[in-house]
N, C-alpha and C positions, 0 to 999 in steps of 0.2 A: 418601390422596393420589391425585389423578387422574393416572395414569401416561401416559394418552394425550396429555396436554399437557406432558409432561416433556421438557426439553431434554437430549439425550444428548451428553456431551462427553468425548472421549478425550484423555488426556495421553500424548504420545510423546516419547522422547528417550533419550540414553545414560544408563547407570547413573551416579548421583552428581550429576546436573545440578540436582536439587531438585524433581522432579515431585510427590512426596508433600507436601512443604512448600508448594508452590504450591497444591495441592488443598486443604490445610488453610486457607490464606489466603483462598481463594475462599469456603469454607464459614464462615470466621470461628471455627472451632474444630478441635481435633485429632481429626478423624474417621479419618485415615489414619495408619498406623504408619510412623514414619521408620526406614529401614533403613540400617545402616552397611555399609561395604564388606566387613567381615568376616562378614556374616550374609546374604549375597545368596541362598543356597540356599532360604531360607524366604520370599523375596519373590516374590509372585505377583500376577497381575492382581486388583484389588479394585474393587468398585463400591459407591458410597454415594449415597443420594438425600436431598436437603434443599431446603427453600424458601429462596431467597436473593433479597432485594429484590423480593419478589412473584413470583419465577419458581420453578417446580419444576425442579430440576436434578439429573441423575445424572452424577456424575463417575466415569470409569473410569480408575483409576491403573494403569499398566503397569510391569513391570520393564524393564530395558534389553535387550529382545530384539532390538534393532537394533544392539547393540554390535558393532563390527568384530571378526571372529574368533569370534563366538558360533556354535556348531554348529546345524545344522538340527534335530537331535534335541532340543536344549534350547529352541530358539526356537519351533518349530511348536506344541507344546502350549499355550504361553502366548498365541501369536497366535490360536489357535483359541478359547481362553477369552475373549480380548478381543472377538473377533467375536461370540461368543455373548452376551456382556454388553451389547454395543451394538446388536445386531440390533433392527430391520431396517436400522439404519445410524446413524452419528453426525451430529448437526446441526453439530458443529464438531470440528476436530482442533486441539489445542494442541501445537505443536512446541516443545519446551522446550530452550533453549540457555543457556549461561553467557555473561556479558559478558566475552568473552576472544577471542583470535585465532581466526578461522574457518579451520580447517585442513582438510586432505584427509580427516581422520577424521570431522569434522562433515559434510563433503560426502558421505562414504560412508554415513552414517546417513540423510541425506535421500534419497539414491539408493535405499537399501534400502526406505525407507518408500514411495516411488513404485512400486517393483517389487511389494511385497506388497499395496499398495492399488492405486493407479494415479496417473498424473500429474494426472488430473482431481480427485483428492482435495485437491490444493493450493487448489482453488477454495473449499474449506470450512475452510482452515487459517489459523491465527493463529500468528505467531512470538512466543513469550513468553520474554524473557530473565530469568534470575535473577542474583543477585550484583550487584544494582544499585549497591552501594557502589563497584564498580570503574568505574562510569561517571564520566568527568571532571565535576567540579563545573560546573553551568550548561549541560551538554550534554544534548540530548534524543536519543532513540534514532534518530530519522530521520537526524540528522547523523552519529551513530556508525556507522550502517549504511552510509552513503555511502563510508566509508573502505575498505571491502572490496568488491571486485567480486563475488566469490562470494556474499557475504552480501546484497549489494544485489540481485543477480539473483534470489536465493531469495525475498526479501521482495516483489519485484515480482510473482513468480509467485503469491504469496499475497495479491495485491490490495493491497499496501502496508500490510498489517495487522501491526503489531508493538507490544508493550507490554513494560514492564520492572517487576520487583518485586525486593525484597531480603528474603529470608527471615530474615535475622539482625539487620540494623541499622535497618530501616525500620518495625519493628513498632509503635512508639509515635510515629512521625513523622506529623503531620497536615498538613504543608505540601503545597501542590499539587505534583504531578508526582513528587517523591521521597517518595512515600507509598504504601504498599500499599493503603490504603483507597481512595485516589484511582484508582490503577491498576486495581484489581479492578473498580471501578464502570465505568471506561472499557472494560475488557475485556468485561464483560457487555453493554455497549451495542454493542460491535463484533460480538459473537455474535448479538445481536438483528438487526443489519444483515445478517449472513450469511443468517440464516433468511428475512428479508424479501426479499433479493435472489434467493433460491431458491424464492420463493413458498411458504414454510413447509415446503419439502422438506428432505431430508438426503442425505448421501452414501450411496450403496449400490452394490453390484456383485452378480455372480452368486452368489458364495459367501454373502454376507450375506442375500440373498433366499432361498437354499436353507435356511440355518439358521433364518430366521424362519418358513418353512413348517413345518419340523420342530417348532419351539417351539409354533406354533399348534395343530398336531395333538396334541401332548402336553398342551397346555392343555385341549383339548376332551376328551381321554381322562380327564384329572384331574377335570374338572367333573362327569363322570358318577359319580365315586366319591369325591370329596373332602369331602363333607359340608358343613360350614359355613365352609370356608376362603374368605378374601377373594380378590378378583381379583389383588391385589398379591402375596399369598402363593402363589397358583397360578402366576402368571407367574414368580416367583423359583424355585420348585421345578421348573417346566417347563424353565427355562434350565439348571438344574443337571443334570437328567436327560438333556437333549440333549447337553450338553457331555461327560458321562461316556460316553454311547453313542458319540459321534463320536471321542472320544479312544481308546476301546477298539478301535474299527474301524480307526483309523489306525495303531495299533501292535500288531504280532503278539505274542501271549503267549509266554512262555518255553516252554510246552508245545508250541506250534506250531513254535518254533525247533528243539526237540529232535526233533520228528517229522520235520522236513525233513532234519536231519542223519542221522537213523537211516535214512530212506528212501534217501538218497543213498549212504550206506555200504553198504546192502543191495544196491543196484544194482551197485556196484563189485565186491562179492563174487560176484554172479551172473555178471558179465562174466568174472571170473577163472575161475570153474568151467566156463563154457561153452568158453572157450579151452582150458582143460585137457583137457576131453573131446574137443574137435575135434582137438587136437594128437595125442592118444593114438590116435584113430581113424585119422587120415590116415597117420601114420607111427609104427609101434611102436618104431622105433629112435630116434626123435627124443626129446629130453628133454621132460618135461612142460611146462616153460616155457623156450622157447629164448631166445636173447639179445634177439631183437626183440620177443618177446611175454611178457616176464616180468610177473608179477602187479603188482608195485609200479609198473612203468612204464606198464602198461595203466591202472591206477587213476589215475595222474597224468594220462594222456591224457584219460580220461573226465571227470574233475573239471575239467580245463582247458577241454575242449570245451564242456561244459555251462555253465561259468562265463562263457565268452566269449559264448555265445549269449544269456545272460540279462543280461549287463552286471552281474553280481553283484560285490559288494565286501565285504571282511570287516567285521563290526561293530566298534564301538569296543572291546568285550571279547569276543573270539572264544570260542565254546563249546569244551568239552573235546573233543579229537579222538576219533573213533571208529575203532578199528583203525589208528590212526596215519596215515590217508590223507585224512581229511575235515577241511579247515581253513577252509572257507567255508560260508556258508549259501546254498543254491541254491534259488531259487523261480522260477516255480511248478513243482511236481513233474512235471506233464504234459510240460513242455518238456524237463526233465531226461531223462525216459524216452525221448522222441523222439530226442534227440541221442545218448543212450547207445546205442540200437539202431543208429543210423546208424554210430557208431564200430565196433560189433560187426560189422556187415555188411562194412564196409570192411576190417577186419582179417582177417575170415574169408576174404574174397575174395582178399586178398593171400597168405594162408596156402595156399589151394588152388592158386594159380598157381605157387607155389614148389615144391610137391610133385609 
């Protein structure tokens, strides 16, 4: 299959709106696994390619990584996988909504899409409604959209492009409009119009371009050692390799986390020993750790000082504390050391002034 002439189409939307079912309707077969709400952990971005009505199409089905309340830690890896699958950029974005009231939650999803892609992405977007059986008999989507200002404004930003399907009741319905077959054909025509309006181009941004460059470099490396692999196989493996590398670079390993904790704990211990020695040298009669410079208090000052400078925050599952004083991950170590010595000098200066 000639991948250079393949249309890349990304499906976006909340969990449970019917993205996978829509993808299967477009392909006319069950290429994508339907995920129930009790099995969302296993749902990840999936890409499949097929010829549909004479067009080579790659559909990228995504999990609900724009769900309100979804953490960055859970969203970012899937967003990166989506970017890798559709690089150098999608020809069309299908924003999937249900035929239901357009609430603040739906608006929040659209806002998040525009933030993670850009407002310009809507020039390549089509609104696709599912659960078409909820559409009043005889009403078309254009009339339905007019009933909600928020929805109407969104569709206008998408060039007035909207379609409707029903993944449950319209499967065997061949009448015009309330028919998946009719709507999918219209949807594909709309996507053709988007491509034509953009002179055959696609949506892209700095991140997509960066990922595409990495994929091309990996493809070139693989060609020199891949043997008889086809270009399609090389491209697929290159995407996979680039995603794994970028995912690894984006998330520190557990070993790195432990190292940072250990280094920070070691710095706290060094501070305590230095103050101990200075206190003993300056005043033999003074207790090893006076009320102002006790080891636990100093450790707390050091950790707080470094944490403030770094803007550090505890992870979702904090690591086991070391020595009972380290409860946050502080990075980078260089800044921790710098701030620690500043605290040491400040405390030592105060100590000498008092004696």
